[in-house]
MIPA-380579 format. One record per residue: residue number from 1; x, y, z of N, C-alpha, C, O in turn. Coordinates in pm, whole numbers. Each point is the difference from the previous one (the first is absolute). Layout:
# residues N
    nr      n.X      n.Y      n.Z     ca.X     ca.Y     ca.Z      c.X      c.Y      c.Z      o.X      o.Y      o.Z
   NUM        X        Y        Z        X        Y        Z        X        Y        Z        X        Y        Z
...
***
This chain:
# residues 127
    nr      n.X      n.Y      n.Z     ca.X     ca.Y     ca.Z      c.X      c.Y      c.Z      o.X      o.Y      o.Z
     1     1015     3382     1430       -9     -144      -15      123      -50      -76       43       59      -98
     2       12     -168      147      112      -66      -66      -59     -102      -98      -45     -108       39
     3       47      143     -166      -64      -82     -104       59     -142       -7      -75      -97      -12
     4      207       86       18       64     -132       -7      -40      -85      120      -30     -118      -15
     5       30      178      134      -39      -75      119     -144      -47      -13      -32     -112       41
     6      -55      196      -97     -139      -41      -17      -11     -114     -102      -74      -96       23
     7      146      106     -133       -4     -107     -101       55     -131       56      -56     -107      -24
     8      167      115       98       55     -120       65     -101      -56      100      -20     -122        8
     9      -43      211       66     -101      -42       97     -119      -67      -67      -50     -102       49
    10        5      157     -160     -110      -63      -74       38     -139      -47      -83      -91        2
    11      207       73      -45       44     -132      -46       -4     -101      115      -46     -112      -19
    12       93      151      136       -3      -91      115     -145      -22       44      -39     -112       32
    13      -38      218      -30     -142      -12       39      -71     -100      -90      -79      -82       48
    14      107       88     -177      -60      -95      -94       47     -142       28      -79      -94       -4
    15      209       78       31       55     -133       25      -61      -63      125      -24     -121        4
    16       -1      201       98      -50      -53      127     -153      -12        0      -54     -101       43
    17      -14      204      -90     -146        3       10      -71      -45     -128     -119      -32        4
    18      189       28     -114      -58      -41     -127      -43      117      -86      -41      105       50
    19       53     -126     -180      -36      105      -96     -147       41       13      -32      119       -5
    20      -55     -215       22     -143       29        6      -32       99      113      -73       97      -21
    21      126     -123      139      -26       89      114       56      140      -27      -70       99       20
    22      196      -91      -65       64      130      -21      -69       75     -114      -23      120       11
    23      -10     -189     -119      -72       65     -111     -131       60       49      -35      112      -37
    24      -38     -187      119     -128       48       51       20      122       91      -74       98      -10
    25      174     -104       97       27      112       90       37      125      -78      -46      110       32
    26      129     -126     -133       43      117      -78     -113       51      -89      -15      121      -18
    27      -65     -213      -37     -112       41      -85     -104       77       81      -61       95      -50
    28       40     -137      175      -99       65       85       50      128       64      -76       69       68
    29      204      -36      -89       53      124       55      -62      118      -74       -7        2     -123
    30      -36       94      201      -57      122      -58       76      120       56      100      -16       70
    31     -148      135     -100       68      121       45       15        3      152       96       57       52
    32     -190     -117       19        2        1      146      104      -96       57       77       38       88
    33      -75     -164     -136       87      -99       64      125      -38      -81       79      -83       44
    34      -61      142     -162      119      -31      -79      129       33       76       94      -80       -4
    35      -84      195       71      121       27       77       28     -107      107      116      -33       26
    36     -221      -21       34       18     -106       99       55     -126      -67       91      -62       54
    37     -144       23     -170       51     -116      -73      147       18      -36       78      -95        4
    38      -41      217      -38      140       28      -32       88      -14      123      111      -52      -10
    39     -158       98      125       75      -14      126       18     -148       32      110      -43       37
    40     -217      -34      -50        8     -144       29      104      -65      -90       84      -78       47
    41      -88      109     -176       95      -62      -93      143       49       24       94      -79       -2
    42      -78      208       25      135       55       15       63      -38      134      114      -45        3
    43     -186       62      105       62      -20      131      -16     -141       55       99      -62       39
    44     -221       10      -37      -18     -136       53       76     -100      -85       76      -83       51
    45      -96       91     -181       57     -101      -89      135       41      -54       89      -84      -10
    46      -71      211      -26      125       46      -61      113       21       98      115      -33      -30
    47     -144       85      147      103       24       99       21     -122       89      113      -43       22
    48     -221      -13       28        9     -110       96       26     -134      -69       99      -67       31
    49     -185       28     -122        7     -135      -57      114      -20      -99       36     -114      -28
    50       23      221      -25      115      -18      -90      131      -10       77      102      -35      -59
    51     -103       64      187      118      -18       85       25     -150       14      -87      -74       47
    52      205       29      -86       28     -143       -2       55      -54      132       40     -116        8
    53      -37      200       96       49      -46      130      -84     -116       52       53      -97       54
    54     -186      107      -71      -91     -109       34      -55      -57     -130      -21       72      -97
    55       -3     -202       97      -59      -63     -118     -149       33       -6      -59       46       97
    56        0      -70     -211     -145       19      -13      -76      -95       93     -104       37       54
    57      155     -157      -36      -62      -96       93        0       58      142     -101       -5       69
    58      216       59      -28        9       59      134      -94      119       15      -65       16      103
    59       59       67     -205      -91      115        5     -146      -46        6      -81       60       70
    60       49     -167     -142     -136      -53        6      -34      -46      141     -109       29       51
    61      201     -100       13      -25      -47      136      -22      119       94      -93        0       80
    62      178      100      -91      -15      120       83     -136       67      -25      -71       37       94
    63       37      -22     -220     -127       67      -32     -119      -77       54      -94       60       52
    64       96     -193      -64     -112      -78       52      -18       26      149     -112       21       47
    65      222      -22       28       -9       25      144      -50      140       33      -87       17       85
    66      142       83     -152      -38      138       29     -144       29      -40      -75       63       74
    67       37     -110     -191     -136       27      -48     -102      -74       85     -108       52       28
    68      141     -175       13      -90      -74       89      -15       74      132     -111       13       52
    69      222       36        3       -4       72      127      -90      124       -9      -64       39       97
    70       61       21     -215      -87      117      -21     -145      -40      -26      -89       85        2
    71       65     -214      -27     -135      -47      -26      -55       38     -136     -121        9      -18
    72      208       13      -77      -39       43     -135       -9     -122      -91       92      -27      -77
    73     -203      -46       86      -12     -128      -68       -5       11     -152       41      -93      -69
    74      -91      203       15        3       16     -145      145        6      -49       37      -66      -96
    75       44      146      164      142        9      -36       72     -130       33       92      -40      -72
    76     -133      -27      180       60     -128       36      -20     -101     -114       93      -70      -38
    77     -214       65      -15      -29      -91     -112       89       31     -119       57      -90      -62
    78      -46      216       29       83       44     -112      146      -43       21       63      -53      -92
    79      -11       75      211      140      -33       25       22     -149       21      111      -50      -19
    80     -215      -22       56       11     -146        6       17      -55     -142       80      -90      -22
    81     -155      144      -72       18      -40     -140      142       32      -46       64      -80      -69
    82      -15      197      110      137       38      -33      102      -93       63      102      -33      -61
    83     -129      -10      185       92      -93       68        9     -132      -77      108      -59      -11
    84     -220       13      -41        3     -122      -82       82       24     -127       78      -86      -39
    85      -96      201      -24       79       33     -120      149       10       35       86      -30      -83
    86      -57       71      206      139       14       44       58     -131       51      111       -2       54
    87     -185     -108      -71       55     -132       26      -26      -59      137       53     -107       31
    88     -132      172       54      -31      -62      129      -88     -122      -23      -93        2      -80
    89      124     -108      152      -79     -122      -10     -118        8       97       -5       86       88
    90      -88     -177     -106     -114       -5       92       48      -28      143      -55       55       95
    91      156     -139      -80       53      -31      133       61      125       63      -20       24      119
    92       93       54     -197       59      124       52     -109       99       37        8       68      103
    93     -110      -58     -188     -111       91       30      -70      -44      128      -35       84       84
    94       13     -213      -68      -63      -50      123       83       42      122      -56       47       99
    95      188      -62     -107       87       37      112       -9      150       29       -4       41      116
    96        0       40     -222      -14      145       17     -134       31       68       -5       83       90
    97     -102     -149     -133     -133       27       55      -11      -43      146      -66       66       80
    98      131     -176      -45       -1      -41      140       75      102       85      -45       33      110
    99      155       16     -159       74      102       74      -82      129       12        0       65      104
   100      -70      -29     -211      -89      116        5     -106      -21      108      -28       91       78
   101      -31     -210      -74     -105      -28      100       54       12      142      -67       54       88
   102      188     -104      -66       60        6      134       28      145       40      -31       40      113
   103       88       39     -202       42      135       36     -107      106      -19        3      103       68
   104      -99     -125     -158     -104      100      -27     -134      -39       61      -89       84       13
   105       74     -208       25     -125      -47       59      -72      -99      -89        8        5     -122
   106      -79      -95      186      -72     -105      -71     -104       56      -97      -12      -51     -111
   107      -65      155      148      -97       52      -99       67       45     -131      -55      -21     -108
   108      171       82      118       73       39     -121       45     -125      -75       -8       -6     -123
   109       55      -94      197       40     -126      -62     -116      -66      -73       18      -55     -109
   110     -136       59      170     -120      -56      -65      -25       70     -133      -23      -66     -102
   111       29      198      103      -21       75     -125      105      -36     -104      -32      -22     -117
   112      157       15      160      109      -29      -94      -12     -140      -59       20      -19     -120
   113      -53      -80      204      -16     -136      -51     -119       -8      -95        5      -73     -100
   114     -111      147      129     -118        0      -88       40       54     -139      -33      -59     -102
   115      102      170      101       44       60     -126       97      -94      -72      -11      -21     -120
   116      107      -34      195      101      -87      -61      -62     -124      -61       39      -43     -109
   117     -135      -15      176      -64     -121      -53      -63       28     -136       14      -80      -93
   118      -81      193       80      -64       38     -126      106       28     -107      -11      -50     -112
   119      111      129      144      103       38      -97       77     -122      -48       26      -15     -120
   120       11      -73      212       77     -117      -40      -84      -99      -81       52      -67      -89
   121     -181       57      119      -87      -86      -81       -8       53     -143        6      -77      -95
   122      -20      208       80       -3       61     -133      133      -23      -73        1      -29     -120
   123      109       42      192      132      -19      -62       17     -145      -46       57      -24     -106
   124     -105      -71      184        8     -142      -39      -82      -26     -126       42      -77      -86
   125     -158      139       74      -84      -18     -118       66       53     -126      -15      -57     -108
   126       89      167      121       67       60     -115      124      -79      -41       43        8     -115
   127       13      -82      209      126      -74      -29      -24     -122      -87       94      -72      -33
***
């Protein structure tokens, strides 16, 4: 394991997903899934997200499309929150979701809009 890459990855993971989510994920890591949490932090966040070739906004847009295409709505919700933290506006998110619906299918679009409506309402309440 590359300790620096993991620490850098944890910092980006916290910035995008929030301290509360990352603290909970790391606290719930046990002997069985701790190596997986380390892989997620080191490779997903430390190798991929620290590369400055794409902005965090661009990575958020890509992730929303890919995760929606996979139908992983729990992860979609998580990354939608991250997209808001990365500065995507509601109008941009709407455009992304419409494109997802066109390319992934209307049922996926329905799921994504349902999740987005809830997440954005919560974000407005906190603002």
